[in-house]
C-alpha positions as CSV (number, residue, x, y, z in Angstrom):
1,X,4.3,20.2,177.1
2,X,1.8,22.8,176.2
3,X,2.8,24.5,172.9
4,X,1.5,27.3,170.8
5,X,0.7,27.2,166.8
6,X,3.0,29.6,165.1
7,X,1.5,31.5,162.3
8,X,3.9,33.6,160.3
9,X,7.1,34.9,161.9
10,X,10.0,36.9,160.3
11,X,12.8,38.4,162.1
12,X,16.6,39.6,161.4
13,X,19.8,38.8,163.4
14,X,23.3,38.9,162.9
15,X,24.4,35.1,162.8
16,X,28.0,35.9,162.6
17,X,30.5,38.5,161.9
18,X,30.7,37.3,158.1
19,X,27.1,36.6,157.0
20,X,24.0,38.9,157.7
21,X,21.3,36.4,158.1
22,X,17.2,36.5,158.2
23,X,15.2,33.5,159.1
24,X,11.5,33.3,158.2
25,X,8.6,30.9,159.0
26,X,5.8,30.2,156.9
27,X,3.1,27.5,157.8
28,X,2.6,26.4,154.4
29,X,0.9,23.1,154.1
30,X,0.1,21.2,157.6
31,X,1.9,18.1,157.4
32,X,1.4,15.1,160.2
33,X,3.9,12.5,161.0
34,X,2.6,9.5,163.0
35,X,5.7,9.5,165.3
36,X,9.1,10.6,165.9
37,X,11.9,7.9,165.8
38,X,14.9,9.8,167.2
39,X,16.1,13.4,167.7
40,X,19.9,12.4,167.4
41,X,19.8,12.5,163.6
42,X,23.4,11.8,161.9
43,X,24.3,12.4,158.2
44,X,23.7,8.9,157.6
45,X,20.1,9.0,158.8
46,X,18.7,11.3,156.4
47,X,19.2,9.4,153.1
48,X,16.5,10.2,150.7
49,X,16.2,13.8,151.3
50,X,15.7,15.9,148.2
51,X,18.0,18.7,147.6
52,X,17.5,21.1,144.9
53,X,20.1,24.0,143.8
54,X,18.9,26.7,141.6
55,X,21.7,28.9,139.9
56,X,21.5,32.8,139.0
57,X,21.2,31.8,135.4
58,X,18.1,29.8,136.3
59,X,19.5,26.3,135.8
60,X,18.3,23.8,138.3
61,X,20.1,20.6,139.6
62,X,18.7,18.2,141.9
63,X,20.1,15.1,144.0
64,X,18.7,13.0,146.8
65,X,20.7,12.6,150.0
66,X,23.2,9.6,149.8
67,X,26.5,8.2,151.0
68,X,29.1,10.1,149.1
69,X,32.1,7.9,150.3
70,X,34.9,9.2,152.7
71,X,32.7,9.1,155.7
72,X,30.4,11.8,154.3
73,X,26.6,11.8,153.3
74,X,24.9,14.3,151.1
75,X,23.7,15.4,147.8
76,X,26.1,16.3,144.8
77,X,25.8,17.0,141.2
78,X,29.2,16.9,139.5
79,X,30.7,20.4,138.4
80,X,27.5,22.1,140.1
81,X,27.1,21.5,143.8
82,X,27.8,19.5,146.8
83,X,25.9,19.7,150.2
84,X,27.6,17.3,152.8
85,X,27.9,16.3,156.4
86,X,29.9,13.9,158.3
87,X,28.0,10.3,158.1
88,X,28.3,10.0,161.9
89,X,28.0,13.8,162.7
90,X,24.8,14.8,164.6
91,X,23.0,17.7,162.9
92,X,22.4,19.3,166.2
93,X,25.8,20.4,166.7
94,X,27.7,19.9,163.4
95,X,28.4,21.7,160.2
96,X,26.5,21.3,156.8
97,X,28.9,22.2,154.0
98,X,27.8,23.7,150.9
99,X,30.1,24.2,148.1
100,X,29.4,25.5,144.5
101,X,31.4,23.3,142.2
102,X,30.8,25.3,139.2
103,X,34.2,26.9,139.0
104,X,34.0,29.9,136.3
105,X,30.2,29.3,136.0
106,X,27.1,30.8,137.5
107,X,26.6,31.7,141.2
108,X,24.2,29.4,143.4
109,X,21.2,31.5,144.0
110,X,19.2,29.2,146.3
111,X,19.3,26.0,148.0
112,X,16.0,23.7,148.9
113,X,16.1,20.9,151.3
114,X,12.8,18.5,151.4
115,X,13.0,16.5,154.4
116,X,9.9,14.2,154.2
117,X,11.5,12.1,151.4
118,X,14.2,11.0,153.7
119,X,11.9,10.8,156.7
120,X,13.7,13.9,158.2
121,X,12.1,17.0,159.5
122,X,13.8,20.3,160.8
123,X,13.8,21.1,164.4
124,X,13.9,24.7,165.6
125,X,14.6,26.4,168.7
126,X,11.8,26.8,171.0
127,X,10.1,29.0,172.3
128,X,12.2,31.5,170.6
129,X,13.7,30.2,167.4
130,X,15.9,33.3,166.9
131,X,17.7,32.9,170.2
132,X,18.8,29.4,171.0
133,X,20.1,30.5,174.2
134,X,16.6,30.2,175.5
135,X,16.3,26.5,173.5
136,X,13.9,24.1,175.3
137,X,11.7,21.1,173.9
138,X,8.6,21.9,171.9
139,X,6.9,18.9,170.4
140,X,7.3,16.2,173.0
141,X,10.1,13.8,172.1
142,X,11.8,16.3,169.9
143,X,14.1,17.5,172.5
144,X,16.0,20.8,171.7
145,X,16.4,22.2,168.3
146,X,18.5,24.6,166.4
147,X,17.5,27.2,164.0
148,X,19.5,27.7,160.6
149,X,22.6,29.5,161.7
150,X,25.5,30.8,159.5
151,X,28.7,29.2,160.8
152,X,31.4,30.1,158.2
153,X,32.8,29.4,154.9
154,X,34.2,31.8,152.2
155,X,30.8,33.6,151.3
156,X,30.6,36.7,152.7
157,X,27.0,38.0,151.6
158,X,23.5,38.2,153.2
159,X,21.6,34.9,153.7
160,X,17.9,34.3,154.0
161,X,16.4,31.2,155.3
162,X,12.6,30.2,155.1
163,X,11.2,27.0,157.1
164,X,8.1,26.0,155.4
165,X,5.4,23.3,155.9
166,X,4.5,23.0,159.8
167,X,4.8,19.5,160.9
168,X,2.5,17.9,163.8
169,X,3.2,14.5,165.5
170,X,0.6,11.9,166.4
171,X,-2.3,13.8,165.2
172,X,-1.7,16.6,167.9
173,X,-1.7,20.2,167.0
174,X,1.6,21.4,165.6
175,X,3.3,23.6,168.1
176,X,5.7,25.3,165.6
177,X,9.2,23.8,166.3
178,X,9.1,21.3,163.7
179,X,9.3,21.9,159.8
180,X,9.3,19.8,156.5
181,X,11.4,22.1,154.5
182,X,14.3,24.4,154.7
183,X,15.1,26.8,152.0
184,X,18.4,28.9,151.8
185,X,19.0,32.0,149.6
186,X,21.9,33.9,148.9
187,X,21.3,37.4,148.8
188,X,24.5,38.9,147.2
189,X,23.6,39.8,143.5
190,X,26.0,37.0,142.1
191,X,24.9,34.6,144.7
192,X,27.5,31.8,146.2
193,X,29.9,32.0,143.4
194,X,31.9,29.1,141.9
195,X,34.4,27.7,144.5
196,X,32.8,29.4,147.2
197,X,31.6,27.5,150.4
198,X,29.0,28.2,153.0
199,X,28.8,26.4,156.4
200,X,25.5,26.5,158.4
201,X,24.2,24.5,161.4
202,X,20.5,23.4,161.3
203,X,18.9,20.6,163.5
204,X,16.9,17.6,162.3
205,X,14.7,14.9,163.7
206,X,13.9,11.6,162.3
207,X,10.2,10.7,161.8
208,X,7.9,8.0,160.6
209,X,6.4,9.9,157.5
210,X,6.1,6.6,155.7
211,X,3.9,5.0,158.6
212,X,0.1,5.2,158.6
213,X,-1.7,8.0,160.3
214,X,-2.6,7.3,163.8
215,X,-6.1,6.1,164.7
216,X,-8.0,8.7,166.8
217,X,-9.6,6.8,169.8
218,X,-12.9,8.8,171.0
219,X,-13.3,9.8,174.5
220,X,-15.8,7.5,176.7
221,X,-18.2,10.7,176.7
222,X,-18.1,10.5,172.6
223,X,-18.9,6.8,172.7
224,X,-21.9,7.4,175.0
225,X,-23.2,10.4,172.7
226,X,-22.7,8.2,169.6
227,X,-24.9,5.4,171.6
228,X,-27.6,7.8,172.1
229,X,-27.8,9.3,168.7
230,X,-28.0,5.6,167.2
231,X,-30.6,4.7,169.6
232,X,-32.6,7.8,168.6
233,X,-32.1,6.9,164.9
234,X,-33.5,3.3,165.4
235,X,-36.5,4.7,167.3
236,X,-37.4,6.9,164.2
237,X,-37.0,4.0,161.9
238,X,-39.1,1.9,163.7
239,X,-42.1,4.6,164.1
240,X,-41.7,5.1,160.1
241,X,-42.0,1.3,159.5
242,X,-45.0,1.2,161.9
243,X,-46.8,3.8,160.2
244,X,-46.0,2.4,156.5
245,X,-47.7,-0.9,157.8
246,X,-50.8,0.6,159.3
């Protein structure tokens, strides 16, 4: 399927009756994945993703996505935050649940999810990332995606999502539906306060970020051009040697 290269897109939409939501897209660094290994990604298939929580008092806490027990996978720092999903849940149709565990402590300002470390990438709706009713496949093999959507919880403030670092697959140009990183900011002055929860939906795919990049095989016409160039260089070298000997 032919795609288009996204540059920078920003738009606002009302994701639910509770949270006013804005979703932005910034190309960032171009990242290449040699191949996709699956588009039905469960909570257990994202082990290793790095999750960073920043609080309004500027404190930062980090954990890698792992088995949390009780049928859940996620990232969690005791007394600070917990981001989780059911171990067998499909990210396309299931909720991520974020909780601020710092009861009586600072609010959570933002959450950063880096997929590359877990061989995971984010797949947004295509061709209109802010209208998933028109959802179709973008990158071949990625199937349909789902853009960040607020789905519930006790937090009632605004949310700003930012996808960064476009991902290309197999050495082909990126079409703008796959991203390496998702950042979520809680716009309320106090952020996501202690004891509050935020539920959202955001689709992921599995990739082969840890595999070597694909070799690009030249077309036959390229080989012919290369052979002609080498023949020309050889002839020039022979003439130079003949001149030197004479």
